[in-house]
TORFINU-557866 format. One record per residue (C-alpha): residue number from 0; x, y, z. Coordinates in steps of 0.25 Angstrom, whole numbers, m for minus. Layout:
% TORFINU-557866
i=NUM | px=X | py=Y | pz=Z
...
This chain:
% TORFINU-557866
i=0 | px=184 | py=m174 | pz=m52
i=1 | px=173 | py=m166 | pz=m45
i=2 | px=167 | py=m156 | pz=m54
i=3 | px=163 | py=m142 | pz=m49
i=4 | px=148 | py=m146 | pz=m48
i=5 | px=151 | py=m157 | pz=m38
i=6 | px=160 | py=m148 | pz=m30
i=7 | px=149 | py=m139 | pz=m28
i=8 | px=140 | py=m150 | pz=m24
i=9 | px=150 | py=m156 | pz=m14
i=10 | px=152 | py=m142 | pz=m8
i=11 | px=138 | py=m139 | pz=m5
i=12 | px=135 | py=m154 | pz=0
i=13 | px=147 | py=m152 | pz=10
i=14 | px=144 | py=m138 | pz=15
i=15 | px=129 | py=m137 | pz=13
i=16 | px=121 | py=m138 | pz=26
i=17 | px=107 | py=m132 | pz=26
i=18 | px=106 | py=m120 | pz=35
i=19 | px=95 | py=m110 | pz=32
i=20 | px=85 | py=m108 | pz=21
i=21 | px=84 | py=m94 | pz=16
i=22 | px=72 | py=m91 | pz=8
i=23 | px=67 | py=m80 | pz=m2
i=24 | px=55 | py=m73 | pz=2
i=25 | px=42 | py=m79 | pz=m2
i=26 | px=49 | py=m91 | pz=m8
i=27 | px=42 | py=m105 | pz=m7
i=28 | px=53 | py=m109 | pz=3
i=29 | px=52 | py=m97 | pz=12
i=30 | px=37 | py=m100 | pz=13
i=31 | px=39 | py=m114 | pz=16
i=32 | px=48 | py=m110 | pz=28
i=33 | px=38 | py=m100 | pz=33
i=34 | px=28 | py=m112 | pz=32
i=35 | px=37 | py=m120 | pz=41
i=36 | px=39 | py=m108 | pz=51
i=37 | px=24 | py=m108 | pz=54
i=38 | px=26 | py=m122 | pz=61
i=39 | px=39 | py=m119 | pz=67
i=40 | px=47 | py=m128 | pz=58
i=41 | px=56 | py=m117 | pz=55
i=42 | px=58 | py=m103 | pz=61
i=43 | px=56 | py=m90 | pz=53
i=44 | px=69 | py=m83 | pz=52
i=45 | px=63 | py=m69 | pz=52
i=46 | px=51 | py=m62 | pz=59
i=47 | px=47 | py=m52 | pz=49
i=48 | px=58 | py=m47 | pz=39
i=49 | px=63 | py=m57 | pz=29
i=50 | px=72 | py=m57 | pz=17
i=51 | px=79 | py=m69 | pz=10
i=52 | px=90 | py=m68 | pz=20
i=53 | px=81 | py=m67 | pz=32
i=54 | px=72 | py=m79 | pz=27
i=55 | px=82 | py=m89 | pz=32
i=56 | px=75 | py=m102 | pz=37
i=57 | px=82 | py=m113 | pz=45
i=58 | px=79 | py=m126 | pz=38
i=59 | px=70 | py=m134 | pz=47
i=60 | px=76 | py=m145 | pz=55
i=61 | px=66 | py=m147 | pz=66
i=62 | px=54 | py=m139 | pz=70
i=63 | px=56 | py=m128 | pz=81
i=64 | px=47 | py=m136 | pz=91
i=65 | px=55 | py=m149 | pz=88
i=66 | px=44 | py=m156 | pz=80
i=67 | px=46 | py=m163 | pz=67
i=68 | px=47 | py=m154 | pz=54
i=69 | px=38 | py=m161 | pz=46
i=70 | px=33 | py=m148 | pz=40
i=71 | px=46 | py=m146 | pz=34
i=72 | px=41 | py=m153 | pz=21
i=73 | px=52 | py=m147 | pz=12
i=74 | px=63 | py=m154 | pz=21
i=75 | px=74 | py=m159 | pz=12
i=76 | px=71 | py=m148 | pz=1
i=77 | px=82 | py=m138 | pz=m2
i=78 | px=76 | py=m125 | pz=1
i=79 | px=89 | py=m117 | pz=m1
i=80 | px=97 | py=m117 | pz=12
i=81 | px=109 | py=m109 | pz=16
i=82 | px=120 | py=m119 | pz=16
i=83 | px=133 | py=m119 | pz=24
i=84 | px=146 | py=m118 | pz=16
i=85 | px=154 | py=m117 | pz=28
i=86 | px=152 | py=m113 | pz=43
i=87 | px=149 | py=m98 | pz=40
i=88 | px=145 | py=m98 | pz=25
i=89 | px=132 | py=m103 | pz=19
i=90 | px=126 | py=m102 | pz=5
i=91 | px=113 | py=m103 | pz=m2
i=92 | px=110 | py=m102 | pz=m17
i=93 | px=96 | py=m97 | pz=m21
i=94 | px=89 | py=m103 | pz=m32
i=95 | px=88 | py=m101 | pz=m44
i=96 | px=73 | py=m98 | pz=m42
i=97 | px=65 | py=m95 | pz=m55
i=98 | px=51 | py=m90 | pz=m54
i=99 | px=42 | py=m87 | pz=m66
i=100 | px=27 | py=m83 | pz=m67
i=101 | px=17 | py=m79 | pz=m78
i=102 | px=5 | py=m70 | pz=m76
i=103 | px=m5 | py=m71 | pz=m88
i=104 | px=m12 | py=m58 | pz=m86
i=105 | px=m7 | py=m49 | pz=m74
i=106 | px=5 | py=m47 | pz=m65
i=107 | px=5 | py=m57 | pz=m53
i=108 | px=15 | py=m59 | pz=m42
i=109 | px=21 | py=m53 | pz=m29
i=110 | px=32 | py=m55 | pz=m19
i=111 | px=42 | py=m59 | pz=m31
i=112 | px=53 | py=m48 | pz=m29
i=113 | px=57 | py=m41 | pz=m42
i=114 | px=49 | py=m50 | pz=m51
i=115 | px=36 | py=m43 | pz=m56
i=116 | px=26 | py=m54 | pz=m61
i=117 | px=19 | py=m46 | pz=m72
i=118 | px=10 | py=m52 | pz=m83
i=119 | px=18 | py=m63 | pz=m91
i=120 | px=30 | py=m71 | pz=m87
i=121 | px=38 | py=m67 | pz=m75
i=122 | px=50 | py=m74 | pz=m69
i=123 | px=61 | py=m72 | pz=m58
i=124 | px=74 | py=m79 | pz=m56
i=125 | px=82 | py=m79 | pz=m42
i=126 | px=95 | py=m85 | pz=m38
i=127 | px=106 | py=m82 | pz=m29
i=128 | px=114 | py=m86 | pz=m16
i=129 | px=116 | py=m83 | pz=m2
i=130 | px=130 | py=m83 | pz=5
i=131 | px=131 | py=m82 | pz=20
i=132 | px=144 | py=m81 | pz=27
i=133 | px=148 | py=m75 | pz=41
i=134 | px=135 | py=m67 | pz=43
i=135 | px=136 | py=m61 | pz=29
i=136 | px=125 | py=m65 | pz=18
i=137 | px=126 | py=m63 | pz=3
i=138 | px=113 | py=m66 | pz=m4
i=139 | px=112 | py=m64 | pz=m19
i=140 | px=98 | py=m68 | pz=m25
i=141 | px=93 | py=m59 | pz=m36
i=142 | px=80 | py=m60 | pz=m44
i=143 | px=79 | py=m59 | pz=m59
i=144 | px=65 | py=m58 | pz=m64
i=145 | px=57 | py=m56 | pz=m77
i=146 | px=43 | py=m51 | pz=m80
i=147 | px=37 | py=m52 | pz=m94
i=148 | px=28 | py=m41 | pz=m90
i=149 | px=17 | py=m43 | pz=m100
i=150 | px=7 | py=m32 | pz=m102
i=151 | px=m6 | py=m31 | pz=m94
i=152 | px=m17 | py=m21 | pz=m92
i=153 | px=m15 | py=m12 | pz=m79
i=154 | px=m20 | py=1 | pz=m74
i=155 | px=m15 | py=14 | pz=m79
i=156 | px=m8 | py=22 | pz=m69
i=157 | px=m17 | py=34 | pz=m63
i=158 | px=m15 | py=49 | pz=m64
i=159 | px=m5 | py=49 | pz=m53
i=160 | px=4 | py=40 | pz=m60
i=161 | px=3 | py=47 | pz=m73
i=162 | px=7 | py=60 | pz=m65
i=163 | px=19 | py=54 | pz=m57
i=164 | px=24 | py=42 | pz=m64
i=165 | px=31 | py=44 | pz=m77
i=166 | px=32 | py=35 | pz=m90
i=167 | px=31 | py=21 | pz=m87
i=168 | px=25 | py=23 | pz=m73
i=169 | px=13 | py=30 | pz=m79
i=170 | px=11 | py=17 | pz=m87
i=171 | px=14 | py=6 | pz=m77
i=172 | px=13 | py=14 | pz=m64
i=173 | px=3 | py=10 | pz=m53
i=174 | px=m11 | py=14 | pz=m55
i=175 | px=m15 | py=18 | pz=m41
i=176 | px=m17 | py=32 | pz=m37
i=177 | px=m5 | py=30 | pz=m27
i=178 | px=9 | py=30 | pz=m30
i=179 | px=17 | py=17 | pz=m30
i=180 | px=28 | py=11 | pz=m39
i=181 | px=20 | py=m2 | pz=m43
i=182 | px=19 | py=m3 | pz=m58
i=183 | px=8 | py=m11 | pz=m64
i=184 | px=18 | py=m16 | pz=m75
i=185 | px=33 | py=m15 | pz=m76
i=186 | px=33 | py=m9 | pz=m90
i=187 | px=30 | py=m16 | pz=m104
i=188 | px=41 | py=m25 | pz=m105
i=189 | px=46 | py=m38 | pz=m99
i=190 | px=58 | py=m36 | pz=m89
i=191 | px=68 | py=m42 | pz=m81
i=192 | px=72 | py=m38 | pz=m66
i=193 | px=84 | py=m41 | pz=m58
i=194 | px=83 | py=m40 | pz=m43
i=195 | px=93 | py=m42 | pz=m33
i=196 | px=82 | py=m50 | pz=m25
i=197 | px=87 | py=m56 | pz=m12
i=198 | px=101 | py=m52 | pz=m12
i=199 | px=109 | py=m46 | pz=m1
i=200 | px=122 | py=m45 | pz=8
i=201 | px=119 | py=m47 | pz=23
i=202 | px=127 | py=m48 | pz=36
i=203 | px=120 | py=m54 | pz=48
i=204 | px=126 | py=m55 | pz=62
i=205 | px=117 | py=m64 | pz=71
i=206 | px=103 | py=m58 | pz=67
i=207 | px=108 | py=m44 | pz=64
i=208 | px=108 | py=m42 | pz=49
i=209 | px=112 | py=m32 | pz=39
i=210 | px=110 | py=m33 | pz=24
i=211 | px=110 | py=m26 | pz=10
i=212 | px=103 | py=m32 | pz=m2
i=213 | px=90 | py=m33 | pz=m9
i=214 | px=83 | py=m44 | pz=m1
i=215 | px=68 | py=m41 | pz=0
i=216 | px=61 | py=m41 | pz=14
i=217 | px=48 | py=m47 | pz=17
i=218 | px=41 | py=m42 | pz=30
i=219 | px=31 | py=m50 | pz=38
i=220 | px=24 | py=m63 | pz=37
i=221 | px=15 | py=m59 | pz=25
i=222 | px=15 | py=m70 | pz=15
i=223 | px=11 | py=m62 | pz=3
i=224 | px=9 | py=m47 | pz=6
i=225 | px=18 | py=m41 | pz=17
i=226 | px=15 | py=m26 | pz=18
i=227 | px=29 | py=m19 | pz=20
i=228 | px=38 | py=m28 | pz=12
i=229 | px=39 | py=m40 | pz=3
i=230 | px=47 | py=m46 | pz=m8
i=231 | px=36 | py=m41 | pz=m19
i=232 | px=46 | py=m31 | pz=m25
i=233 | px=60 | py=m31 | pz=m30
i=234 | px=71 | py=m30 | pz=m20
i=235 | px=78 | py=m18 | pz=m16
i=236 | px=92 | py=m15 | pz=m10
i=237 | px=91 | py=m13 | pz=5
i=238 | px=100 | py=m13 | pz=18
i=239 | px=94 | py=m20 | pz=30
i=240 | px=98 | py=m22 | pz=44
i=241 | px=92 | py=m29 | pz=55
i=242 | px=90 | py=m41 | pz=65
i=243 | px=85 | py=m54 | pz=60
i=244 | px=76 | py=m63 | pz=69
i=245 | px=82 | py=m62 | pz=82
i=246 | px=78 | py=m68 | pz=96
i=247 | px=77 | py=m57 | pz=107
i=248 | px=82 | py=m62 | pz=121
i=249 | px=81 | py=m53 | pz=133
i=250 | px=95 | py=m52 | pz=139
i=251 | px=98 | py=m58 | pz=153
i=252 | px=84 | py=m64 | pz=154
i=253 | px=85 | py=m72 | pz=142
i=254 | px=71 | py=m70 | pz=138
i=255 | px=67 | py=m72 | pz=123
i=256 | px=59 | py=m60 | pz=118
i=257 | px=57 | py=m65 | pz=104
i=258 | px=63 | py=m62 | pz=90
i=259 | px=65 | py=m49 | pz=83
i=260 | px=69 | py=m45 | pz=69
i=261 | px=72 | py=m31 | pz=64
i=262 | px=76 | py=m26 | pz=50
i=263 | px=78 | py=m13 | pz=43
i=264 | px=82 | py=m10 | pz=29
i=265 | px=85 | py=1 | pz=19
i=266 | px=81 | py=m1 | pz=5
i=267 | px=81 | py=6 | pz=m9
i=268 | px=68 | py=4 | pz=m17
i=269 | px=67 | py=7 | pz=m32
i=270 | px=55 | py=12 | pz=m40
i=271 | px=51 | py=5 | pz=m53
i=272 | px=53 | py=10 | pz=m67
i=273 | px=38 | py=13 | pz=m67
i=274 | px=37 | py=23 | pz=m56
i=275 | px=40 | py=38 | pz=m58
i=276 | px=52 | py=43 | pz=m66
i=277 | px=58 | py=52 | pz=m55
i=278 | px=72 | py=47 | pz=m51
i=279 | px=71 | py=53 | pz=m37
i=280 | px=62 | py=41 | pz=m32
i=281 | px=68 | py=30 | pz=m40
i=282 | px=73 | py=24 | pz=m26
i=283 | px=66 | py=23 | pz=m13
i=284 | px=72 | py=21 | pz=1
i=285 | px=66 | py=10 | pz=10
i=286 | px=68 | py=10 | pz=25
i=287 | px=62 | py=m2 | pz=32
i=288 | px=62 | py=m10 | pz=45
i=289 | px=56 | py=m22 | pz=51
i=290 | px=55 | py=m27 | pz=65
i=291 | px=49 | py=m40 | pz=71
i=292 | px=47 | py=m46 | pz=84
i=293 | px=43 | py=m60 | pz=88
i=294 | px=40 | py=m60 | pz=103
i=295 | px=43 | py=m73 | pz=111
i=296 | px=30 | py=m72 | pz=119
i=297 | px=22 | py=m74 | pz=106
i=298 | px=27 | py=m86 | pz=98
i=299 | px=26 | py=m84 | pz=83
i=300 | px=22 | py=m69 | pz=83
i=301 | px=30 | py=m59 | pz=76
i=302 | px=28 | py=m44 | pz=76
i=303 | px=34 | py=m35 | pz=65
i=304 | px=35 | py=m20 | pz=60
i=305 | px=39 | py=m16 | pz=47
i=306 | px=42 | py=m2 | pz=41
i=307 | px=47 | py=4 | pz=28
i=308 | px=49 | py=18 | pz=23
i=309 | px=51 | py=22 | pz=9
i=310 | px=57 | py=35 | pz=4
i=311 | px=65 | py=41 | pz=m8
i=312 | px=79 | py=36 | pz=m9
i=313 | px=86 | py=48 | pz=m2
i=314 | px=97 | py=48 | pz=9
i=315 | px=88 | py=57 | pz=18
i=316 | px=77 | py=46 | pz=18
i=317 | px=86 | py=37 | pz=26
i=318 | px=78 | py=44 | pz=38
i=319 | px=66 | py=36 | pz=35
i=320 | px=73 | py=23 | pz=41
i=321 | px=65 | py=27 | pz=53
i=322 | px=50 | py=27 | pz=54
i=323 | px=44 | py=41 | pz=52
i=324 | px=31 | py=47 | pz=48
i=325 | px=36 | py=61 | pz=45
i=326 | px=37 | py=60 | pz=30
i=327 | px=26 | py=49 | pz=28
i=328 | px=17 | py=59 | pz=20
i=329 | px=27 | py=66 | pz=12
i=330 | px=31 | py=55 | pz=2
i=331 | px=45 | py=55 | pz=7
i=332 | px=44 | py=42 | pz=14
i=333 | px=34 | py=30 | pz=14
i=334 | px=33 | py=22 | pz=27
i=335 | px=26 | py=8 | pz=29
i=336 | px=25 | py=m1 | pz=41
i=337 | px=19 | py=m13 | pz=45
i=338 | px=17 | py=m22 | pz=58
i=339 | px=16 | py=m37 | pz=56
i=340 | px=14 | py=m49 | pz=64
i=341 | px=16 | py=m64 | pz=62
i=342 | px=11 | py=m75 | pz=72
i=343 | px=15 | py=m89 | pz=69
i=344 | px=8 | py=m101 | pz=77
i=345 | px=18 | py=m112 | pz=74
i=346 | px=10 | py=m123 | pz=81
i=347 | px=m1 | py=m121 | pz=71
i=348 | px=7 | py=m116 | pz=59
i=349 | px=0 | py=m102 | pz=58
i=350 | px=5 | py=m88 | pz=56
i=351 | px=m4 | py=m76 | pz=57
i=352 | px=3 | py=m63 | pz=51
i=353 | px=m1 | py=m49 | pz=48
i=354 | px=5 | py=m35 | pz=44
i=355 | px=m1 | py=m22 | pz=46
i=356 | px=5 | py=m11 | pz=37
i=357 | px=4 | py=5 | pz=37
i=358 | px=9 | py=15 | pz=27
i=359 | px=16 | py=28 | pz=32
i=360 | px=9 | py=33 | pz=45
i=361 | px=m5 | py=36 | pz=49
i=362 | px=m9 | py=51 | pz=49
i=363 | px=m9 | py=57 | pz=63
i=364 | px=1 | py=47 | pz=68
i=365 | px=m4 | py=41 | pz=81
i=366 | px=m18 | py=47 | pz=80
i=367 | px=m19 | py=43 | pz=66
i=368 | px=m17 | py=28 | pz=70
i=369 | px=m28 | py=30 | pz=80
i=370 | px=m37 | py=37 | pz=70
i=371 | px=m35 | py=28 | pz=58
i=372 | px=m24 | py=17 | pz=60
i=373 | px=m28 | py=10 | pz=46
i=374 | px=m22 | py=21 | pz=38
i=375 | px=m13 | py=14 | pz=27
i=376 | px=m14 | py=1 | pz=35
i=377 | px=m13 | py=m12 | pz=27
i=378 | px=m11 | py=m27 | pz=32
i=379 | px=m7 | py=m41 | pz=28
i=380 | px=m12 | py=m53 | pz=37
i=381 | px=m11 | py=m68 | pz=35
i=382 | px=m9 | py=m81 | pz=41
i=383 | px=m1 | py=m94 | pz=37
i=384 | px=m6 | py=m108 | pz=42
i=385 | px=1 | py=m121 | pz=40
i=386 | px=m8 | py=m133 | pz=37
i=387 | px=m4 | py=m148 | pz=39
i=388 | px=m9 | py=m155 | pz=27
i=389 | px=m2 | py=m168 | pz=28
i=390 | px=10 | py=m169 | pz=37
i=391 | px=12 | py=m183 | pz=34
i=392 | px=14 | py=m179 | pz=20
i=393 | px=22 | py=m167 | pz=23
i=394 | px=11 | py=m158 | pz=18
i=395 | px=8 | py=m145 | pz=24
i=396 | px=1 | py=m132 | pz=20
i=397 | px=1 | py=m117 | pz=23
i=398 | px=m11 | py=m108 | pz=23
i=399 | px=m8 | py=m93 | pz=20
i=400 | px=m18 | py=m82 | pz=21
i=401 | px=m14 | py=m67 | pz=19
i=402 | px=m23 | py=m54 | pz=19
i=403 | px=m17 | py=m41 | pz=14
i=404 | px=m23 | py=m27 | pz=14
i=405 | px=m16 | py=m15 | pz=8
i=406 | px=m28 | py=m6 | pz=5
i=407 | px=m28 | py=9 | pz=8
i=408 | px=m35 | py=12 | pz=21
i=409 | px=m48 | py=19 | pz=20
i=410 | px=m43 | py=33 | pz=25
i=411 | px=m36 | py=35 | pz=12
i=412 | px=m49 | py=38 | pz=5
i=413 | px=m46 | py=52 | pz=12
i=414 | px=m32 | py=53 | pz=7
i=415 | px=m27 | py=48 | pz=m6
i=416 | px=m25 | py=35 | pz=m14
i=417 | px=m16 | py=26 | pz=m6
i=418 | px=m9 | py=12 | pz=m7
i=419 | px=0 | py=6 | pz=4
i=420 | px=13 | py=5 | pz=m5
i=421 | px=11 | py=19 | pz=m11
i=422 | px=17 | py=32 | pz=m6
i=423 | px=21 | py=45 | pz=m14
i=424 | px=26 | py=44 | pz=m28
i=425 | px=40 | py=45 | pz=m23
i=426 | px=39 | py=32 | pz=m15
i=427 | px=33 | py=18 | pz=m18
i=428 | px=33 | py=5 | pz=m9
i=429 | px=39 | py=m3 | pz=m20
i=430 | px=52 | py=m8 | pz=m26
i=431 | px=53 | py=m7 | pz=m41
i=432 | px=38 | py=m7 | pz=m43
i=433 | px=34 | py=m18 | pz=m34
i=434 | px=28 | py=m16 | pz=m20
i=435 | px=37 | py=m20 | pz=m8
i=436 | px=26 | py=m25 | pz=1
i=437 | px=13 | py=m32 | pz=m2
i=438 | px=14 | py=m37 | pz=m16
i=439 | px=m2 | py=m39 | pz=m18
i=440 | px=m2 | py=m23 | pz=m18
i=441 | px=m3 | py=m11 | pz=m9
i=442 | px=m17 | py=m7 | pz=m11
i=443 | px=m26 | py=m19 | pz=m10
i=444 | px=m28 | py=m32 | pz=m2
i=445 | px=m24 | py=m47 | pz=m3
i=446 | px=m28 | py=m60 | pz=2
i=447 | px=m20 | py=m73 | pz=0
i=448 | px=m24 | py=m87 | pz=4
i=449 | px=m14 | py=m98 | pz=1
i=450 | px=m12 | py=m112 | pz=5
i=451 | px=2 | py=m119 | pz=3
i=452 | px=6 | py=m134 | pz=4
i=453 | px=20 | py=m138 | pz=7
i=454 | px=24 | py=m153 | pz=4
i=455 | px=38 | py=m160 | pz=3
i=456 | px=40 | py=m156 | pz=m12
i=457 | px=34 | py=m142 | pz=m12
i=458 | px=23 | py=m133 | pz=m10
i=459 | px=10 | py=m128 | pz=m16
i=460 | px=0 | py=m117 | pz=m13
i=461 | px=m13 | py=m112 | pz=m17
i=462 | px=m18 | py=m97 | pz=m15
i=463 | px=m28 | py=m87 | pz=m17
i=464 | px=m25 | py=m72 | pz=m17
i=465 | px=m35 | py=m60 | pz=m18
i=466 | px=m29 | py=m46 | pz=m20
i=467 | px=m35 | py=m32 | pz=m22
i=468 | px=m22 | py=m26 | pz=m28
i=469 | px=m25 | py=m11 | pz=m26
i=470 | px=m39 | py=m7 | pz=m19
i=471 | px=m32 | py=6 | pz=m16
i=472 | px=m33 | py=10 | pz=m31
i=473 | px=m48 | py=9 | pz=m30
i=474 | px=m49 | py=16 | pz=m16
i=475 | px=m40 | py=27 | pz=m22
i=476 | px=m51 | py=31 | pz=m31
i=477 | px=m60 | py=35 | pz=m20
i=478 | px=m50 | py=44 | pz=m13
i=479 | px=m55 | py=58 | pz=m11
i=480 | px=m68 | py=54 | pz=m18
i=481 | px=m82 | py=55 | pz=m13
i=482 | px=m90 | py=42 | pz=m11
i=483 | px=m100 | py=42 | pz=m22
i=484 | px=m107 | py=33 | pz=m31
i=485 | px=m97 | py=35 | pz=m43
i=486 | px=m86 | py=31 | pz=m34
i=487 | px=m93 | py=18 | pz=m30
i=488 | px=m96 | py=15 | pz=m45
i=489 | px=m82 | py=16 | pz=m49
i=490 | px=m74 | py=10 | pz=m38
i=491 | px=m82 | py=0 | pz=m30
i=492 | px=m78 | py=m12 | pz=m38
i=493 | px=m65 | py=m7 | pz=m43
i=494 | px=m55 | py=m16 | pz=m36
i=495 | px=m46 | py=m26 | pz=m42
i=496 | px=m45 | py=m40 | pz=m36
i=497 | px=m35 | py=m51 | pz=m39
i=498 | px=m39 | py=m65 | pz=m35
i=499 | px=m27 | py=m76 | pz=m37
i=500 | px=m28 | py=m91 | pz=m35
i=501 | px=m14 | py=m98 | pz=m36
i=502 | px=m7 | py=m111 | pz=m34
i=503 | px=8 | py=m113 | pz=m33
i=504 | px=18 | py=m125 | pz=m30
i=505 | px=32 | py=m128 | pz=m28
i=506 | px=39 | py=m142 | pz=m29
i=507 | px=53 | py=m146 | pz=m26
i=508 | px=58 | py=m154 | pz=m38
i=509 | px=70 | py=m157 | pz=m30
i=510 | px=75 | py=m153 | pz=m16
i=511 | px=81 | py=m140 | pz=m22
i=512 | px=72 | py=m137 | pz=m34
i=513 | px=58 | py=m132 | pz=m33
i=514 | px=48 | py=m129 | pz=m44
i=515 | px=35 | py=m121 | pz=m42
i=516 | px=24 | py=m114 | pz=m49
i=517 | px=11 | py=m107 | pz=m47
i=518 | px=m2 | py=m103 | pz=m54
i=519 | px=m12 | py=m92 | pz=m50
i=520 | px=m24 | py=m86 | pz=m56
i=521 | px=m28 | py=m71 | pz=m53
i=522 | px=m42 | py=m66 | pz=m55
i=523 | px=m41 | py=m51 | pz=m56
i=524 | px=m54 | py=m43 | pz=m54
i=525 | px=m54 | py=m28 | pz=m60
i=526 | px=m39 | py=m28 | pz=m63
i=527 | px=m40 | py=m13 | pz=m68
i=528 | px=m48 | py=m7 | pz=m57
i=529 | px=m60 | py=m4 | pz=m66
i=530 | px=m71 | py=3 | pz=m59
i=531 | px=m84 | py=m2 | pz=m55
i=532 | px=m98 | py=2 | pz=m60
i=533 | px=m108 | py=m2 | pz=m50
i=534 | px=m119 | py=5 | pz=m58
i=535 | px=m118 | py=m6 | pz=m68
i=536 | px=m116 | py=m18 | pz=m59
i=537 | px=m111 | py=m19 | pz=m45
i=538 | px=m95 | py=m18 | pz=m45
i=539 | px=m95 | py=m20 | pz=m60
i=540 | px=m81 | py=m17 | pz=m65
i=541 | px=m79 | py=m9 | pz=m78
i=542 | px=m70 | py=m16 | pz=m88
i=543 | px=m62 | py=m28 | pz=m86
i=544 | px=m65 | py=m35 | pz=m73
i=545 | px=m56 | py=m46 | pz=m72
i=546 | px=m42 | py=m52 | pz=m76
i=547 | px=m36 | py=m65 | pz=m74
i=548 | px=m21 | py=m69 | pz=m72
i=549 | px=m14 | py=m82 | pz=m71
i=550 | px=0 | py=m83 | pz=m65
i=551 | px=9 | py=m94 | pz=m66
i=552 | px=23 | py=m96 | pz=m59
i=553 | px=34 | py=m105 | pz=m58
i=554 | px=46 | py=m106 | pz=m49
i=555 | px=59 | py=m114 | pz=m49
i=556 | px=69 | py=m114 | pz=m38
i=557 | px=82 | py=m122 | pz=m36
i=558 | px=90 | py=m122 | pz=m22
i=559 | px=104 | py=m126 | pz=m22
């Protein structure tokens, strides 16, 4: 007699035909498919906008140019495919995937959704399923996380925080002179978090799609720090409508003009428990759109524009769905935009990318852009390059370099303290206390150099990452001040810098079970922004001048 377990196995063996691989943002599997796309082994299913439902990769069968697919070194590994149950119905089971980390002395981590990796032990568990039938998709993939949240030294919030924030926020709130809902610590106690994660209901007809859920978008080709939107923060409910990657052909003449992609969405953001105590701004309205075009006459090139507006959660603020500058200085809405490019040269396995961002609008409109176009301007730029280490042994590498600058433009010395992700105290470019955009911070700069190796049983990487988390905090001290010796003595060496060295690896124990881990060491210079005293010794910092953090992480994943 056949038991239930055997019936299930027979059912999947009969009806399981690998179709497409749908990968979570920034997962090892998605990074692997992106690596393959640099040499045309697979084609990116998106141009600029991607979520779990949009990151659907066709399993490699042959390279687009007809050559062998020797670069597909994980051929035969179960990476988690959508499997056909019948002609019109397919299913994928996600996970379970377990992640755990431990930080010895300081919070460390980004692009991890609802998880906040504070000092001590942290973990997250994600699992779920995706059912697709007759154009309708139902995805359920929540995330449960835990943070031990051990105590560590941090800066006391400034006078503005004491005046505007209340209770917990006056203790844990952000230390800068600009307003933003990014607590330095989430209370005194350990805590659990439940997040709906990559869950949604969606209907798609050809490439026209509409969905409601909590899947987090990633905009652009940045590897670490996209400016407008990443998966650094917890998810939020949103309704989106748009066009997935779609070829455009001129009617009658049958001329291929390139590919287009468009998406717009409405979301509801929530403040953290450590912002102000006024219920009037507990929720924020988010309007966003993303447009991308890949011209046929420039192979591998993609141009995209992104725009987001945040305003209080009120019915009348639905008007901000269209770009407008009329209220950009009143605190009613906060608008940010970016233009991004990506250019892939598949013959040599090279991608060059960049994103240029701007906050609100330049004063003076057109004449303001001519006079000083760098007002609020920030950028991310980088490259990815494949390396043939030993093709005979199916050993390939990838070099990643990314530079990011979020510092305030110099003209803010004549205005007020500023940071890209801040606005009035009514608004904050964050979801439940974590930044929606660049996880390295909204007021400093970041440089990442990484080298990855892919081989038949897994992957390994080594990286170095240097960050100034918040130079704007130091620049703010000089706003409306006269240049004098006392200012130089105090602030010339007052910057904080984090230098991290790390390694990580993932190994497939079986074709559907992977085990990974990593280690990093961060050397933190001047973690508390102590002032300099150059009368004693050039750029000598008063008080403690360094801090060391060791971070360990572990990941386990099972694919059915």
